[in-house]
N, CA, C and O atoms as a Tinker XYZ file with bonds, in Angstrom:
   408  protein
     1  N      3.954000   15.195000  -58.896000    73     2
     2  CA     4.078000   14.333000  -57.731000    64     1     3
     3  C      5.525000   14.423000  -57.243000    63     2     4     5
     4  O      6.457000   14.280000  -58.034000    81     3
     5  N      5.711000   14.657000  -55.960000    73     3     6
     6  CA     7.052000   14.765000  -55.415000    64     5     7
     7  C      7.628000   13.393000  -55.129000    63     6     8     9
     8  O      6.913000   12.391000  -55.137000    81     7
     9  N      8.912000   13.358000  -54.880000    73     7    10
    10  CA     9.595000   12.099000  -54.596000    64     9    11
    11  C      9.070000   11.493000  -53.296000    63    10    12    13
    12  O      8.925000   10.275000  -53.188000    81    11
    13  N      8.786000   12.342000  -52.314000    73    11    14
    14  CA     8.282000   11.856000  -51.032000    64    13    15
    15  C      6.917000   11.203000  -51.187000    63    14    16    17
    16  O      6.682000   10.117000  -50.656000    81    15
    17  N      6.016000   11.858000  -51.913000    73    15    18
    18  CA     4.685000   11.276000  -52.076000    64    17    19
    19  C      4.741000   10.022000  -52.944000    63    18    20    21
    20  O      3.950000    9.101000  -52.740000    81    19
    21  N      5.656000    9.969000  -53.905000    73    19    22
    22  CA     5.816000    8.776000  -54.727000    64    21    23
    23  C      6.332000    7.609000  -53.890000    63    22    24    25
    24  O      5.846000    6.485000  -54.023000    81    23
    25  N      7.318000    7.872000  -53.028000    73    23    26
    26  CA     7.841000    6.791000  -52.185000    64    25    27
    27  C      6.798000    6.346000  -51.167000    63    26    28    29
    28  O      6.725000    5.165000  -50.828000    81    27
    29  N      5.993000    7.285000  -50.677000    73    27    30
    30  CA     4.914000    6.927000  -49.748000    64    29    31
    31  C      3.881000    6.047000  -50.450000    63    30    32    33
    32  O      3.411000    5.061000  -49.880000    81    31
    33  N      3.529000    6.402000  -51.681000    73    31    34
    34  CA     2.562000    5.612000  -52.446000    64    33    35
    35  C      3.114000    4.220000  -52.723000    63    34    36    37
    36  O      2.388000    3.232000  -52.611000    81    35
    37  N      4.390000    4.133000  -53.083000    73    35    38
    38  CA     4.991000    2.829000  -53.352000    64    37    39
    39  C      5.035000    1.964000  -52.101000    63    38    40    41
    40  O      4.797000    0.758000  -52.177000    81    39
    41  N      5.335000    2.556000  -50.958000    73    39    42
    42  CA     5.358000    1.773000  -49.727000    64    41    43
    43  C      3.955000    1.314000  -49.346000    63    42    44    45
    44  O      3.788000    0.209000  -48.828000    81    43
    45  N      2.935000    2.153000  -49.597000    73    43    46
    46  CA     1.558000    1.750000  -49.319000    64    45    47
    47  C      1.139000    0.603000  -50.227000    63    46    48    49
    48  O      0.498000   -0.344000  -49.771000    81    47
    49  N      1.493000    0.676000  -51.512000    73    47    50
    50  CA     1.169000   -0.422000  -52.429000    64    49    51
    51  C      1.902000   -1.697000  -52.032000    63    50    52    53
    52  O      1.346000   -2.791000  -52.124000    81    51
    53  N      3.150000   -1.558000  -51.590000    73    51    54
    54  CA     3.909000   -2.726000  -51.142000    64    53    55
    55  C      3.282000   -3.374000  -49.931000    63    54    56    57
    56  O      3.216000   -4.600000  -49.848000    81    55
    57  N      2.819000   -2.570000  -48.987000    73    55    58
    58  CA     2.167000   -3.107000  -47.788000    64    57    59
    59  C      0.864000   -3.816000  -48.154000    63    58    60    61
    60  O      0.551000   -4.872000  -47.605000    81    59
    61  N      0.107000   -3.232000  -49.083000    73    59    62
    62  CA    -1.143000   -3.866000  -49.520000    64    61    63
    63  C     -0.856000   -5.186000  -50.224000    63    62    64    65
    64  O     -1.590000   -6.158000  -50.046000    81    63
    65  N      0.194000   -5.226000  -51.013000    73    63    66
    66  CA     0.567000   -6.455000  -51.706000    64    65    67
    67  C      0.971000   -7.541000  -50.717000    63    66    68    69
    68  O      0.594000   -8.701000  -50.882000    81    67
    69  N      1.738000   -7.171000  -49.685000    73    67    70
    70  CA     2.142000   -8.163000  -48.677000    64    69    71
    71  C      0.932000   -8.705000  -47.926000    63    70    72    73
    72  O      0.872000   -9.898000  -47.630000    81    71
    73  N     -0.037000   -7.835000  -47.613000    73    71    74
    74  CA    -1.251000   -8.301000  -46.935000    64    73    75
    75  C     -2.042000   -9.238000  -47.836000    63    74    76    77
    76  O     -2.580000  -10.241000  -47.367000    81    75
    77  N     -2.117000   -8.924000  -49.118000    73    75    78
    78  CA    -2.867000   -9.766000  -50.044000    64    77    79
    79  C     -2.193000  -11.117000  -50.230000    63    78    80    81
    80  O     -2.870000  -12.138000  -50.346000    81    79
    81  N     -0.863000  -11.131000  -50.258000    73    79    82
    82  CA    -0.137000  -12.384000  -50.440000    64    81    83
    83  C     -0.167000  -13.237000  -49.186000    63    82    84    85
    84  O     -0.029000  -14.458000  -49.268000    81    83
    85  N     -0.347000  -12.617000  -48.028000    73    83    86
    86  CA    -0.377000  -13.373000  -46.775000    64    85    87
    87  C     -1.617000  -14.254000  -46.702000    63    86    88    89
    88  O     -1.595000  -15.305000  -46.061000    81    87
    89  N     -2.694000  -13.835000  -47.352000    73    87    90
    90  CA    -3.907000  -14.637000  -47.370000    64    89    91
    91  C     -4.673000  -14.514000  -46.072000    63    90    92    93
    92  O     -4.337000  -13.698000  -45.213000    81    91
    93  N     -5.716000  -15.337000  -45.932000    73    91    94
    94  CA    -6.537000  -15.273000  -44.723000    64    93    95
    95  C     -5.777000  -15.803000  -43.517000    63    94    96    97
    96  O     -4.837000  -16.581000  -43.679000    81    95
    97  N     -6.163000  -15.399000  -42.313000    73    95    98
    98  CA    -5.485000  -15.886000  -41.120000    64    97    99
    99  C     -5.673000  -17.388000  -40.948000    63    98   100   101
   100  O     -6.697000  -17.950000  -41.338000    81    99
   101  N     -4.684000  -18.015000  -40.368000    73    99   102
   102  CA    -4.758000  -19.456000  -40.149000    64   101   103
   103  C     -4.493000  -19.771000  -38.686000    63   102   104   105
   104  O     -4.039000  -18.915000  -37.928000    81   103
   105  N     -4.777000  -20.989000  -38.302000    73   103   106
   106  CA    -4.462000  -21.432000  -36.943000    64   105   107
   107  C     -5.277000  -20.718000  -35.900000    63   106   108   109
   108  O     -6.495000  -20.588000  -36.026000    81   107
   109  N     -4.596000  -20.250000  -34.856000    73   107   110
   110  CA    -5.270000  -19.622000  -33.728000    64   109   111
   111  C     -5.890000  -18.280000  -34.098000    63   110   112   113
   112  O     -6.790000  -17.804000  -33.407000    81   111
   113  N     -5.413000  -17.660000  -35.191000    73   111   114
   114  CA    -5.937000  -16.355000  -35.578000    64   113   115
   115  C     -7.308000  -16.458000  -36.238000    63   114   116   117
   116  O     -8.089000  -15.508000  -36.191000    81   115
   117  N     -7.607000  -17.592000  -36.847000    73   115   118
   118  CA    -8.856000  -17.739000  -37.587000    64   117   119
   119  C    -10.028000  -17.952000  -36.627000    63   118   120   121
   120  O     -9.938000  -18.766000  -35.708000    81   119
   121  N    -11.135000  -17.215000  -36.841000    73   119   122
   122  CA   -12.309000  -17.439000  -35.999000    64   121   123
   123  C    -12.866000  -18.841000  -36.237000    63   122   124   125
   124  O    -12.877000  -19.325000  -37.368000    81   123
   125  N    -13.327000  -19.491000  -35.166000    73   123   126
   126  CA   -13.803000  -20.860000  -35.291000    64   125   127
   127  C    -15.303000  -20.934000  -35.525000    63   126   128   129
   128  O    -15.831000  -22.022000  -35.758000    81   127
   129  N    -16.000000  -19.811000  -35.471000    73   127   130
   130  CA   -17.445000  -19.818000  -35.675000    64   129   131
   131  C    -17.864000  -18.534000  -36.366000    63   130   132   133
   132  O    -17.087000  -17.587000  -36.491000    81   131
   133  N    -19.113000  -18.527000  -36.810000    73   131   134
   134  CA   -19.643000  -17.328000  -37.445000    64   133   135
   135  C    -19.677000  -16.170000  -36.455000    63   134   136   137
   136  O    -19.378000  -15.029000  -36.809000    81   135
   137  N    -20.043000  -16.472000  -35.211000    73   135   138
   138  CA   -20.063000  -15.427000  -34.179000    64   137   139
   139  C    -18.660000  -14.874000  -33.953000    63   138   140   141
   140  O    -18.488000  -13.671000  -33.760000    81   139
   141  N    -17.661000  -15.748000  -33.976000    73   139   142
   142  CA   -16.279000  -15.300000  -33.820000    64   141   143
   143  C    -15.841000  -14.419000  -34.980000    63   142   144   145
   144  O    -15.127000  -13.434000  -34.789000    81   143
   145  N    -16.273000  -14.780000  -36.185000    73   143   146
   146  CA   -15.954000  -13.971000  -37.362000    64   145   147
   147  C    -16.604000  -12.595000  -37.253000    63   146   148   149
   148  O    -15.968000  -11.579000  -37.531000    81   147
   149  N    -17.871000  -12.565000  -36.848000    73   147   150
   150  CA   -18.547000  -11.277000  -36.681000    64   149   151
   151  C    -17.886000  -10.429000  -35.598000    63   150   152   153
   152  O    -17.732000   -9.217000  -35.750000    81   151
   153  N    -17.502000  -11.075000  -34.514000    73   151   154
   154  CA   -16.831000  -10.358000  -33.428000    64   153   155
   155  C    -15.516000   -9.761000  -33.918000    63   154   156   157
   156  O    -15.212000   -8.604000  -33.628000    81   155
   157  N    -14.736000  -10.542000  -34.658000    73   155   158
   158  CA   -13.447000  -10.069000  -35.167000    64   157   159
   159  C    -13.639000   -8.920000  -36.156000    63   158   160   161
   160  O    -12.902000   -7.935000  -36.114000    81   159
   161  N    -14.615000   -9.041000  -37.034000    73   159   162
   162  CA   -14.869000   -7.979000  -38.010000    64   161   163
   163  C    -15.386000   -6.713000  -37.335000    63   162   164   165
   164  O    -15.032000   -5.604000  -37.736000    81   163
   165  N    -16.216000   -6.874000  -36.317000    73   163   166
   166  CA   -16.714000   -5.714000  -35.575000    64   165   167
   167  C    -15.568000   -4.995000  -34.876000    63   166   168   169
   168  O    -15.499000   -3.766000  -34.881000    81   167
   169  N    -14.680000   -5.762000  -34.283000    73   167   170
   170  CA   -13.512000   -5.167000  -33.624000    64   169   171
   171  C    -12.602000   -4.463000  -34.631000    63   170   172   173
   172  O    -12.084000   -3.382000  -34.351000    81   171
   173  N    -12.409000   -5.069000  -35.794000    73   171   174
   174  CA   -11.584000   -4.445000  -36.831000    64   173   175
   175  C    -12.219000   -3.143000  -37.323000    63   174   176   177
   176  O    -11.518000   -2.163000  -37.577000    81   175
   177  N    -13.533000   -3.136000  -37.456000    73   175   178
   178  CA   -14.230000   -1.917000  -37.875000    64   177   179
   179  C    -14.098000   -0.829000  -36.823000    63   178   180   181
   180  O    -13.847000    0.332000  -37.148000    81   179
   181  N    -14.266000   -1.204000  -35.568000    73   179   182
   182  CA   -14.119000   -0.228000  -34.482000    64   181   183
   183  C    -12.714000    0.359000  -34.466000    63   182   184   185
   184  O    -12.544000    1.569000  -34.311000    81   183
   185  N    -11.710000   -0.492000  -34.625000    73   183   186
   186  CA   -10.322000   -0.029000  -34.630000    64   185   187
   187  C    -10.063000    0.892000  -35.823000    63   186   188   189
   188  O     -9.345000    1.884000  -35.702000    81   187
   189  N    -10.641000    0.565000  -36.954000    73   187   190
   190  CA   -10.479000    1.390000  -38.150000    64   189   191
   191  C    -11.106000    2.770000  -37.957000    63   190   192   193
   192  O    -10.531000    3.782000  -38.356000    81   191
   193  N    -12.284000    2.801000  -37.346000    73   191   194
   194  CA   -12.940000    4.080000  -37.080000    64   193   195
   195  C    -12.137000    4.921000  -36.091000    63   194   196   197
   196  O    -12.001000    6.132000  -36.268000    81   195
   197  N    -11.607000    4.278000  -35.052000    73   195   198
   198  CA   -10.791000    5.008000  -34.083000    64   197   199
   199  C     -9.510000    5.536000  -34.724000    63   198   200   201
   200  O     -9.078000    6.649000  -34.426000    81   199
   201  N     -8.902000    4.736000  -35.604000    73   199   202
   202  CA    -7.676000    5.170000  -36.276000    64   201   203
   203  C     -7.939000    6.372000  -37.175000    63   202   204   205
   204  O     -7.116000    7.284000  -37.255000    81   203
   205  N     -9.088000    6.372000  -37.853000    73   203   206
   206  CA    -9.391000    7.512000  -38.725000    64   205   207
   207  C     -9.648000    8.775000  -37.906000    63   206   208   209
   208  O     -9.263000    9.872000  -38.310000    81   207
   209  N    -10.300000    8.615000  -36.756000    73   207   210
   210  CA   -10.503000    9.776000  -35.881000    64   209   211
   211  C     -9.175000   10.307000  -35.362000    63   210   212   213
   212  O     -8.970000   11.518000  -35.288000    81   211
   213  N     -8.273000    9.397000  -35.001000    73   211   214
   214  CA    -6.963000    9.809000  -34.507000    64   213   215
   215  C     -6.175000   10.539000  -35.601000    63   214   216   217
   216  O     -5.500000   11.529000  -35.320000    81   215
   217  N     -6.256000   10.059000  -36.837000    73   215   218
   218  CA    -5.565000   10.728000  -37.951000    64   217   219
   219  C     -6.134000   12.114000  -38.183000    63   218   220   221
   220  O     -5.390000   13.051000  -38.472000    81   219
   221  N     -7.449000   12.255000  -38.059000    73   219   222
   222  CA    -8.063000   13.572000  -38.242000    64   221   223
   223  C     -7.569000   14.546000  -37.177000    63   222   224   225
   224  O     -7.293000   15.708000  -37.474000    81   223
   225  N     -7.458000   14.077000  -35.953000    73   223   226
   226  CA    -6.949000   14.927000  -34.871000    64   225   227
   227  C     -5.483000   15.275000  -35.125000    63   226   228   229
   228  O     -5.065000   16.411000  -34.902000    81   227
   229  N     -4.700000   14.291000  -35.595000    73   227   230
   230  CA    -3.298000   14.555000  -35.928000    64   229   231
   231  C     -3.187000   15.603000  -37.030000    63   230   232   233
   232  O     -2.292000   16.448000  -36.994000    81   231
   233  N     -4.087000   15.553000  -38.005000    73   231   234
   234  CA    -4.059000   16.535000  -39.088000    64   233   235
   235  C     -4.362000   17.929000  -38.565000    63   234   236   237
   236  O     -3.774000   18.910000  -39.020000    81   235
   237  N     -5.286000   18.017000  -37.602000    73   235   238
   238  CA    -5.618000   19.323000  -37.027000    64   237   239
   239  C     -4.443000   19.922000  -36.273000    63   238   240   241
   240  O     -4.291000   21.142000  -36.217000    81   239
   241  N     -3.617000   19.071000  -35.696000    73   239   242
   242  CA    -2.445000   19.554000  -34.964000    64   241   243
   243  C     -1.212000   19.646000  -35.851000    63   242   244   245
   244  O     -0.142000   20.034000  -35.384000    81   243
   245  N     -1.351000   19.291000  -37.136000    73   243   246
   246  CA    -0.236000   19.412000  -38.074000    64   245   247
   247  C      0.709000   18.230000  -38.082000    63   246   248   249
   248  O      1.800000   18.328000  -38.643000    81   247
   249  N      0.329000   17.122000  -37.482000    73   247   250
   250  CA     1.209000   15.956000  -37.406000    64   249   251
   251  C      0.943000   14.933000  -38.500000    63   250   252   253
   252  O      1.721000   13.992000  -38.659000    81   251
   253  N     -0.144000   15.097000  -39.264000    73   251   254
   254  CA    -0.477000   14.155000  -40.331000    64   253   255
   255  C     -0.858000   14.938000  -41.582000    63   254   256   257
   256  O     -1.408000   16.037000  -41.503000    81   255
   257  N     -0.556000   14.356000  -42.726000    73   255   258
   258  CA    -0.889000   15.012000  -43.988000    64   257   259
   259  C     -2.333000   14.743000  -44.364000    63   258   260   261
   260  O     -2.976000   13.849000  -43.815000    81   259
   261  N     -2.822000   15.511000  -45.286000    73   259   262
   262  CA    -4.179000   15.343000  -45.763000    64   261   263
   263  C     -4.357000   13.969000  -46.420000    63   262   264   265
   264  O     -5.408000   13.341000  -46.287000    81   263
   265  N     -3.335000   13.517000  -47.117000    73   263   266
   266  CA    -3.399000   12.210000  -47.773000    64   265   267
   267  C     -3.573000   11.087000  -46.752000    63   266   268   269
   268  O     -4.351000   10.160000  -46.977000    81   267
   269  N     -2.856000   11.165000  -45.636000    73   267   270
   270  CA    -2.989000   10.146000  -44.594000    64   269   271
   271  C     -4.390000   10.140000  -43.997000    63   270   272   273
   272  O     -4.942000    9.081000  -43.698000    81   271
   273  N     -4.956000   11.324000  -43.827000    73   271   274
   274  CA    -6.310000   11.427000  -43.285000    64   273   275
   275  C     -7.315000   10.824000  -44.257000    63   274   276   277
   276  O     -8.206000   10.077000  -43.853000    81   275
   277  N     -7.171000   11.148000  -45.532000    73   275   278
   278  CA    -8.090000   10.620000  -46.537000    64   277   279
   279  C     -7.988000    9.099000  -46.602000    63   278   280   281
   280  O     -9.010000    8.420000  -46.707000    81   279
   281  N     -6.781000    8.555000  -46.541000    73   279   282
   282  CA    -6.600000    7.102000  -46.568000    64   281   283
   283  C     -7.267000    6.448000  -45.357000    63   282   284   285
   284  O     -7.951000    5.434000  -45.500000    81   283
   285  N     -7.074000    7.018000  -44.176000    73   283   286
   286  CA    -7.648000    6.456000  -42.960000    64   285   287
   287  C     -9.166000    6.536000  -42.973000    63   286   288   289
   288  O     -9.842000    5.584000  -42.581000    81   287
   289  N     -9.703000    7.655000  -43.415000    73   287   290
   290  CA   -11.160000    7.822000  -43.461000    64   289   291
   291  C    -11.772000    6.891000  -44.511000    63   290   292   293
   292  O    -12.839000    6.321000  -44.288000    81   291
   293  N    -11.102000    6.738000  -45.647000    73   291   294
   294  CA   -11.603000    5.833000  -46.687000    64   293   295
   295  C    -11.612000    4.396000  -46.200000    63   294   296   297
   296  O    -12.570000    3.663000  -46.448000    81   295
   297  N    -10.554000    3.984000  -45.508000    73   295   298
   298  CA   -10.505000    2.633000  -44.952000    64   297   299
   299  C    -11.630000    2.416000  -43.946000    63   298   300   301
   300  O    -12.286000    1.374000  -43.950000    81   299
   301  N    -11.847000    3.406000  -43.084000    73   299   302
   302  CA   -12.922000    3.302000  -42.091000    64   301   303
   303  C    -14.293000    3.257000  -42.763000    63   302   304   305
   304  O    -15.178000    2.515000  -42.336000    81   303
   305  N    -14.460000    4.051000  -43.810000    73   303   306
   306  CA   -15.740000    4.074000  -44.517000    64   305   307
   307  C    -16.028000    2.724000  -45.175000    63   306   308   309
   308  O    -17.148000    2.220000  -45.097000    81   307
   309  N    -15.024000    2.145000  -45.820000    73   307   310
   310  CA   -15.202000    0.837000  -46.450000    64   309   311
   311  C    -15.500000   -0.243000  -45.420000    63   310   312   313
   312  O    -16.338000   -1.115000  -45.646000    81   311
   313  N    -14.817000   -0.178000  -44.306000    73   311   314
   314  CA   -15.043000   -1.150000  -43.242000    64   313   315
   315  C    -16.460000   -1.033000  -42.690000    63   314   316   317
   316  O    -17.121000   -2.043000  -42.449000    81   315
   317  N    -16.917000    0.180000  -42.493000    73   315   318
   318  CA   -18.270000    0.399000  -41.990000    64   317   319
   319  C    -19.323000   -0.041000  -43.011000    63   318   320   321
   320  O    -20.350000   -0.607000  -42.638000    81   319
   321  N    -19.070000    0.218000  -44.291000    73   319   322
   322  CA   -19.994000   -0.236000  -45.329000    64   321   323
   323  C    -20.078000   -1.759000  -45.361000    63   322   324   325
   324  O    -21.157000   -2.323000  -45.545000    81   323
   325  N    -18.937000   -2.422000  -45.180000    73   323   326
   326  CA   -18.927000   -3.884000  -45.165000    64   325   327
   327  C    -19.743000   -4.409000  -43.994000    63   326   328   329
   328  O    -20.544000   -5.328000  -44.164000    81   327
   329  N    -19.555000   -3.840000  -42.812000    73   327   330
   330  CA   -20.309000   -4.297000  -41.647000    64   329   331
   331  C    -21.803000   -4.015000  -41.806000    63   330   332   333
   332  O    -22.631000   -4.818000  -41.377000    81   331
   333  N    -22.151000   -2.899000  -42.411000    73   331   334
   334  CA   -23.555000   -2.583000  -42.645000    64   333   335
   335  C    -24.177000   -3.581000  -43.619000    63   334   336   337
   336  O    -25.312000   -4.017000  -43.425000    81   335
   337  N    -23.442000   -3.937000  -44.653000    73   335   338
   338  CA   -23.941000   -4.920000  -45.620000    64   337   339
   339  C    -24.134000   -6.285000  -44.965000    63   338   340   341
   340  O    -25.131000   -6.962000  -45.216000    81   339
   341  N    -23.179000   -6.688000  -44.123000    73   339   342
   342  CA   -23.312000   -7.966000  -43.419000    64   341   343
   343  C    -24.512000   -7.928000  -42.490000    63   342   344   345
   344  O    -25.276000   -8.891000  -42.431000    81   343
   345  N    -24.688000   -6.839000  -41.768000    73   343   346
   346  CA   -25.845000   -6.706000  -40.873000    64   345   347
   347  C    -27.145000   -6.821000  -41.640000    63   346   348   349
   348  O    -28.069000   -7.510000  -41.210000    81   347
   349  N    -27.217000   -6.141000  -42.784000    73   347   350
   350  CA   -28.436000   -6.197000  -43.594000    64   349   351
   351  C    -28.713000   -7.615000  -44.076000    63   350   352   353
   352  O    -29.866000   -8.044000  -44.107000    81   351
   353  N    -27.663000   -8.348000  -44.453000    73   351   354
   354  CA   -27.846000   -9.733000  -44.919000    64   353   355
   355  C    -28.296000  -10.645000  -43.776000    63   354   356   357
   356  O    -29.142000  -11.517000  -43.974000    81   355
   357  N    -27.739000  -10.447000  -42.598000    73   355   358
   358  CA   -28.135000  -11.265000  -41.448000    64   357   359
   359  C    -29.595000  -11.008000  -41.099000    63   358   360   361
   360  O    -30.345000  -11.949000  -40.839000    81   359
   361  N    -29.996000   -9.766000  -41.091000    73   359   362
   362  CA   -31.394000   -9.432000  -40.798000    64   361   363
   363  C    -32.317000  -10.017000  -41.862000    63   362   364   365
   364  O    -33.376000  -10.554000  -41.540000    81   363
   365  N    -31.923000   -9.914000  -43.115000    73   363   366
   366  CA   -32.718000  -10.479000  -44.206000    64   365   367
   367  C    -32.846000  -11.993000  -44.067000    63   366   368   369
   368  O    -33.926000  -12.546000  -44.274000    81   367
   369  N    -31.753000  -12.663000  -43.719000    73   367   370
   370  CA   -31.797000  -14.121000  -43.532000    64   369   371
   371  C    -32.708000  -14.481000  -42.360000    63   370   372   373
   372  O    -33.473000  -15.442000  -42.444000    81   371
   373  N    -32.632000  -13.729000  -41.285000    73   371   374
   374  CA   -33.493000  -13.977000  -40.122000    64   373   375
   375  C    -34.958000  -13.812000  -40.497000    63   374   376   377
   376  O    -35.794000  -14.634000  -40.122000    81   375
   377  N    -35.269000  -12.763000  -41.230000    73   375   378
   378  CA   -36.656000  -12.531000  -41.638000    64   377   379
   379  C    -37.141000  -13.661000  -42.558000    63   378   380   381
   380  O    -38.291000  -14.092000  -42.469000    81   379
   381  N    -36.266000  -14.127000  -43.426000    73   379   382
   382  CA   -36.634000  -15.222000  -44.328000    64   381   383
   383  C    -36.914000  -16.503000  -43.530000    63   382   384   385
   384  O    -37.858000  -17.232000  -43.835000    81   383
   385  N    -36.108000  -16.767000  -42.529000    73   383   386
   386  CA   -36.320000  -17.948000  -41.673000    64   385   387
   387  C    -37.647000  -17.830000  -40.930000    63   386   388   389
   388  O    -38.373000  -18.815000  -40.794000    81   387
   389  N    -37.964000  -16.636000  -40.453000    73   387   390
   390  CA   -39.205000  -16.429000  -39.718000    64   389   391
   391  C    -40.432000  -16.627000  -40.614000    63   390   392   393
   392  O    -41.501000  -16.970000  -40.111000    81   391
   393  N    -40.304000  -16.421000  -41.910000    73   391   394
   394  CA   -41.421000  -16.587000  -42.839000    64   393   395
   395  C    -41.619000  -18.052000  -43.264000    63   394   396   397
   396  O    -42.631000  -18.383000  -43.882000    81   395
   397  N    -40.669000  -18.918000  -42.942000    73   395   398
   398  CA   -40.788000  -20.328000  -43.344000    64   397   399
   399  C    -41.924000  -21.000000  -42.584000    63   398   400   401
   400  O    -42.115000  -20.773000  -41.389000    81   399
   401  N    -42.677000  -21.835000  -43.305000    73   399   402
   402  CA   -43.745000  -22.571000  -42.607000    64   401   403
   403  C    -43.141000  -23.693000  -41.766000    63   402   404   405
   404  O    -42.123000  -24.286000  -42.122000    81   403
   405  N    -43.786000  -23.957000  -40.663000    73   403   406
   406  CA   -43.281000  -24.999000  -39.751000    64   405   407
   407  C    -43.993000  -26.298000  -40.008000    63   406   408
   408  O    -43.713000  -27.297000  -39.346000    81   407
């Protein structure tokens, strides 16, 4: 491992630690409803997917390293998996409600 990749890894871990210590958004940043939460998560997923596509294009032009592309694609993949899981749970809950006797 080179010094550059080690310092890059340390800065990435530091950024992740700062995000984890910051905790969930508060005040005006926090969604006030479930629909607002879904909207915010959908927007975050879309932004993550666009960022990974942009990194892939940068890699093709030689402006980004393979590691940066892998990190961006992995983040986008996890975000998409999370949204898919939430969608599946919402559909399952809706179907369960529809099966309830009135």
